[in-house]
C-alpha positions in Angstrom: 0.0 0.0 0.0 1.4 3.5 -0.9 2.5 5.7 1.9 2.0 8.9 0.0 -1.6 9.6 1.3 -0.3 9.0 4.8 2.5 11.4 4.4 0.2 14.0 2.9 -2.2 13.7 5.8 0.7 13.9 8.3 1.9 17.1 6.7 -1.6 18.6 6.8 -2.1 17.6 10.4 1.2 19.2 11.4 0.0 22.7 10.3 -2.9 23.0 12.7 -0.6 21.9 15.5 1.9 24.6 14.5 -0.9 27.2 14.3 -2.2 26.2 17.8 1.2 26.3 19.4 2.1 29.5 17.8 -1.2 31.1 18.9 -0.6 30.2 22.5 3.0 31.4 22.2 1.8 34.7 20.8 -0.2 35.6 23.9 2.6 35.0 26.4 3.8 38.3 27.8 7.5 37.6 27.5 7.3 36.8 23.8 6.2 40.3 22.7 9.9 41.3 22.2 10.1 38.8 19.4 7.4 40.5 17.3 7.9 42.3 14.0 6.8 45.9 13.9 6.6 48.6 11.3 5.4 52.2 11.6 6.5 53.1 15.2 3.2 54.8 15.8 2.1 55.6 19.4 0.6 52.4 20.8 -2.9 52.0 21.9 -4.2 49.6 24.6 -4.9 46.1 23.8 -8.6 45.3 23.3 -10.8 42.6 21.8 -10.0 43.7 18.2 -6.3 43.3 19.0 -6.9 39.7 20.0 -8.8 39.1 16.8 -6.0 40.5 14.7 -3.5 38.4 16.6 -5.6 35.3 15.9 -5.8 36.4 12.3 -2.0 36.3 12.1 -1.6 32.8 13.6 -4.6 30.6 13.0 -4.5 30.9 9.1 -1.1 29.0 9.3 -3.2 25.9 9.9 -4.0 25.8 6.1 -0.8 27.3 4.8 0.1 24.1 3.0 -3.3 23.6 1.3 -3.9 27.3 0.5 -0.6 29.2 0.9 -1.7 32.3 -0.9 -5.0 32.5 1.0 -3.3 32.0 4.3 -0.7 34.7 3.5 -3.4 37.1 2.4 -5.3 36.8 5.7 -2.1 37.1 7.7 -0.8 40.1 5.7 -4.1 42.0 6.0 -4.3 41.4 9.8 -0.6 42.5 10.2 -1.2 45.7 8.2 -4.3 46.6 10.2 -2.5 45.6 13.5 0.4 48.0 12.7 -1.9 50.7 11.2 -4.1 50.8 14.4 -0.8 50.7 16.4 -1.4 47.9 18.8 1.5 46.8 21.0 4.0 44.3 19.6 3.1 40.6 19.7 4.9 37.5 18.7 1.9 36.8 16.5 3.3 39.2 13.9 6.0 36.5 13.1 3.2 34.7 11.3 3.8 37.0 8.4 7.3 35.7 7.9 6.0 32.1 8.0 3.3 32.9 5.6 5.8 34.6 3.2 8.0 31.5 3.3 5.0 29.3 2.7 4.0 31.2 -0.4 7.5 30.9 -1.9 7.8 27.2 -1.1 4.3 25.9 -1.6 2.3 28.2 -4.0 1.9 26.4 -7.4 -0.3 28.7 -9.6 -0.8 32.4 -10.0 2.6 33.1 -8.5 3.1 36.4 -10.5 -0.4 37.5 -9.6 0.3 36.9 -5.9 3.6 38.8 -6.1 2.0 41.8 -7.9 -1.0 41.9 -5.5 1.3 41.7 -2.5 3.5 44.5 -3.7 0.5 46.8 -4.4 -1.0 45.9 -1.0 2.3 46.7 0.7 2.5 50.1 -1.1 -1.0 50.9 0.1 0.1 49.9 3.6 3.1 52.2 3.5 0.9 55.1 2.3 -1.5 54.5 5.2 1.4 54.6 7.7 2.7 57.8 6.1 -0.7 59.5 6.3 -0.8 58.5 10.0 2.5 60.4 10.4 4.7 57.4 10.9 8.3 58.4 11.7 9.6 55.7 9.4 11.0 56.9 6.1 11.4 55.4 2.7 14.5 53.6 3.6 12.6 51.8 6.5 9.8 50.7 4.1 12.3 49.5 1.5 14.3 47.6 4.1 11.1 45.9 5.4 10.1 45.0 1.9 13.6 43.5 1.3 13.3 41.4 4.4 9.9 40.1 3.3 11.3 39.4 -0.2 14.1 37.4 1.5 11.6 35.2 3.2 9.8 34.5 -0.1 13.2 33.8 -1.8 14.2 31.3 0.9 10.9 29.5 0.3 11.5 29.5 -3.5 15.0 28.1 -3.0 13.5 25.3 -0.9 10.9 24.7 -3.5 13.5 24.5 -6.3 15.7 22.2 -4.3 12.7 20.0 -3.6 11.7 19.9 -7.3 15.3 19.0 -8.2 15.2 16.1 -5.8 11.9 14.9 -7.2 13.3 15.1 -10.7 16.5 13.3 -9.6 14.5 10.5 -8.0 12.3 10.2 -11.1 15.4 10.0 -13.3 16.8 7.3 -11.1 13.6 5.4 -11.3 13.4 5.7 -15.1 17.1 4.6 -15.3 16.4 1.6 -13.1 13.4 0.7 -15.2 15.4 0.9 -18.4 18.2 -1.2 -16.9 15.6 -3.8 -15.7 14.0 -3.9 -19.2 17.4 -4.4 -20.7 18.2 -7.1 -18.3 14.9 -8.9 -19.0 15.4 -8.6 -22.7 18.9 -10.0 -22.4 17.6 -12.9 -20.3 14.8 -13.6 -22.8 17.3 -13.7 -25.6 19.6 -16.1 -23.8 16.8 -18.4 -22.7 14.9 -18.4 -26.0 17.8 -18.5 -28.3 19.6 -21.3 -26.6 16.7 -23.6 -25.9 14.9 -23.1 -29.2 18.2 -23.6 -31.1 18.8 -26.8 -29.2 15.2 -28.1 -29.8 15.4 -27.2 -33.6 18.8 -29.0 -34.0 17.6 -32.0 -32.0 14.3 -32.3 -33.9 16.1 -32.0 -37.2 18.5 -34.8 -36.3 15.7 -37.1 -35.0 14.4 -37.8 -38.5 17.7 -39.5 -39.3 17.3 -41.9 -36.4 14.2 -43.7 -37.6 16.2 -47.0 -37.7 16.7 -46.9 -34.0 13.6 -46.5 -31.9 15.6 -46.2 -28.7 17.6 -43.3 -30.1 14.4 -41.6 -31.3 12.9 -41.9 -27.8 16.1 -40.5 -26.3 16.1 -37.6 -28.7 12.5 -36.8 -28.0 13.2 -37.0 -24.3 16.0 -34.5 -24.8 13.7 -32.2 -26.7 11.1 -32.4 -23.9 13.7 -31.7 -21.2 14.9 -28.7 -23.2 11.4 -27.4 -23.5 10.7 -27.8 -19.8 13.9 -26.0 -19.0 12.9 -23.1 -21.2 9.4 -22.9 -19.7 10.9 -22.9 -16.2 13.2 -20.0 -16.9 10.5 -18.1 -18.8 8.1 -18.5 -15.9 10.8 -17.0 -13.6 11.2 -14.0 -15.9 7.5 -13.5 -16.5 6.9 -13.4 -12.8 9.1 -10.3 -12.6 6.9 -8.6 -15.2 3.7 -9.2 -13.3 2.3 -5.9 -12.1 0.6 -7.3 -9.1 2.6 -5.6 -6.4 3.5 -9.0 -4.9 7.0 -10.3 -4.5 7.7 -12.4 -7.6 8.2 -16.1 -6.9 11.6 -16.2 -8.6 13.0 -19.6 -9.0 16.7 -20.6 -8.7 18.7 -18.8 -11.3 21.2 -20.9 -13.3 24.8 -20.9 -12.1 28.1 -22.5 -13.0 27.1 -25.5 -11.0 24.4 -26.2 -13.7 26.9 -26.1 -16.6 27.3 -29.9 -16.4 23.6 -30.4 -17.0 23.8 -27.9 -19.9 26.7 -29.7 -21.5 24.8 -33.0 -21.1 21.8 -31.7 -22.9 23.9 -30.3 -25.8 25.8 -33.6 -26.0 22.6 -35.6 -26.1 21.6 -33.4 -29.0 24.5 -34.7 -31.1 27.1 -32.0 -30.5 30.4 -33.5 -29.2 31.0 -31.4 -26.0 33.7 -32.0 -23.3 33.6 -30.3 -19.9 36.9 -29.7 -18.1 36.9 -28.2 -14.6 40.1 -27.2 -12.8 40.5 -26.2 -9.2 38.0 -26.3 -6.4 34.6 -24.9 -7.0 34.1 -21.4 -5.6 30.8 -19.9 -4.6 30.0 -16.9 -6.7 27.4 -14.1 -6.1 24.1 -14.8 -7.9 24.7 -12.3 -10.7 28.2 -13.5 -11.3 27.3 -17.1 -11.4 24.4 -16.4 -13.8 26.8 -14.4 -16.0 29.2 -17.3 -16.1 26.4 -19.8 -17.0 25.1 -17.5 -19.8 28.6 -17.3 -21.3 28.8 -21.0 -21.6 25.2 -21.3 -22.8 25.6 -18.7 -25.5 28.9 -20.1 -26.7 27.5 -23.6 -26.9 24.4 -22.3 -28.7 26.6 -20.7 -31.4 28.8 -23.8 -31.5 25.7 -25.8 -32.4 24.7 -23.2 -35.0 28.0 -22.6 -36.6 30.2 -25.6 -35.8 27.6 -28.4 -35.7 29.1 -31.8 -35.3 32.6 -30.5 -34.5 34.3 -30.9 -31.1 33.7 -28.2 -28.5 35.6 -28.0 -25.2 34.3 -26.1 -22.1 37.0 -25.3 -19.5 36.2 -23.7 -16.2 39.1 -22.8 -14.0 38.4 -21.9 -10.4 41.1 -19.6 -8.9 41.4 -17.8 -5.6 40.2 -14.5 -6.9 38.4 -15.2 -10.2 36.8 -17.9 -12.4 38.2 -18.4 -15.9 35.9 -19.7 -18.5 36.8 -20.8 -22.0 34.6 -22.4 -24.7 36.6 -23.5 -27.7 34.8 -24.7 -30.9 36.6 -26.5 -33.7 35.4 -26.0 -37.3 33.6 -22.7 -36.6 33.5 -19.9 -39.1 36.4 -17.4 -38.6 33.9 -14.7 -37.7 30.5 -16.3 -37.1 27.6 -13.9 -37.3 26.5 -13.8 -33.7 23.8 -11.3 -34.5 21.6 -13.8 -36.2 19.8 -14.4 -32.9 18.7 -10.8 -32.3 21.9 -8.8 -32.1 22.5 -9.4 -28.4 24.8 -12.4 -28.5 28.4 -11.3 -28.1 27.6 -7.7 -27.2 25.1 -8.9 -24.6 27.6 -11.3 -23.1 30.3 -8.6 -22.9 27.8 -6.2 -21.2 26.7 -8.9 -18.7 30.2 -9.8 -17.8 31.3 -6.2 -17.4 28.5 -5.6 -15.0 29.9 -8.1 -12.6 33.4 -6.7 -12.9 34.7 -9.3 -15.4 36.2 -9.3 -18.9 35.2 -11.2 -22.1 36.9 -11.8 -25.4 36.0 -13.8 -28.4 37.6 -14.6 -31.7 39.2 -17.3 -33.9 42.8 -18.3 -33.3 45.5 -19.3 -35.8 44.5 -23.0 -35.4 41.0 -22.3 -36.6 39.4 -22.8 -33.2 36.9 -20.1 -32.2 37.3 -19.3 -28.5 35.1 -17.4 -26.1 37.0 -16.4 -22.9 35.6 -14.8 -19.8 37.2 -13.9 -16.5 34.8 -13.2 -13.6 36.0 -12.1 -10.1 34.9 -14.3 -7.2 34.3 -11.1 -5.2 32.2 -9.6 -8.0 30.6 -6.3 -7.1 27.3 -7.6 -8.5 
């Protein structure tokens, strides 16, 4: 469940509390020295109207977040009347500063209109003070206006910083979504290309085994196993795409430990494949183990496509700080077109390996053997 409504309600509830506390604070005798004054007119005794004006400068803060301009308008009018009538100083006049900040930080529309109306209203207020023979001069009025403008500017800076933070978070979310889409597309390519290629090759070879019912049965079993593997991995990927809000039931991702089964499936399909493991198996992070598995899977897929029937050797060397993988295919084309399966083969492998801090290279050697080499750190950052 989203927490945004709860946060919105909490913020709105905080303003009435602020207004209530500030109102009580404004009527305490010792807080009068904190008040803001303008005009320096001879003071008149406090009466009921003075109390009403003080409440008008504090209570509207309860809705400053919902209606910042309206809240500021009420506070500003009450402040102007309070100073024009010349009531004694009160801490409630500080509500004007809070209202000014709120307009700068929270007002969405009609910002220019609010600025013009406020400036005109302040000019009228200054004229009223002048007509009442206020000892303040033009410099005092300009200085007070500059202080009010500073309050609005602080609010605008906070608003800008908040907007930049929202934009940054949105950009991060979009980047994360794009990366996730790229990852899923790459996974789909690896799963579909490998398994479908294996099934096509196996089914094509089955028609030549009609003289041996046992071999036909084994071939069909291999095709069925390959299809089930593909469905299992596809279900795992599709569960991530479900927009249910629930945690996807992700199955176990393939890792280097599963390479032996992968080699067995390819071998059963008629491709002569040999697996050589050196050193003691090392536990890899999930992403690193998956990257290593995909390297072998993609290389074997292309060996079946471009070097069918020729010997392929898979070597996995477990070292203290990294795992070295090499898939060497004899009889492959010097520069096989790895883009036939969607353009993500070799480039996708290199990107995947680099993401876990490893390196990948591929190419034909002088002996005509096409080799795919990958080095993956055991302490991969992924």
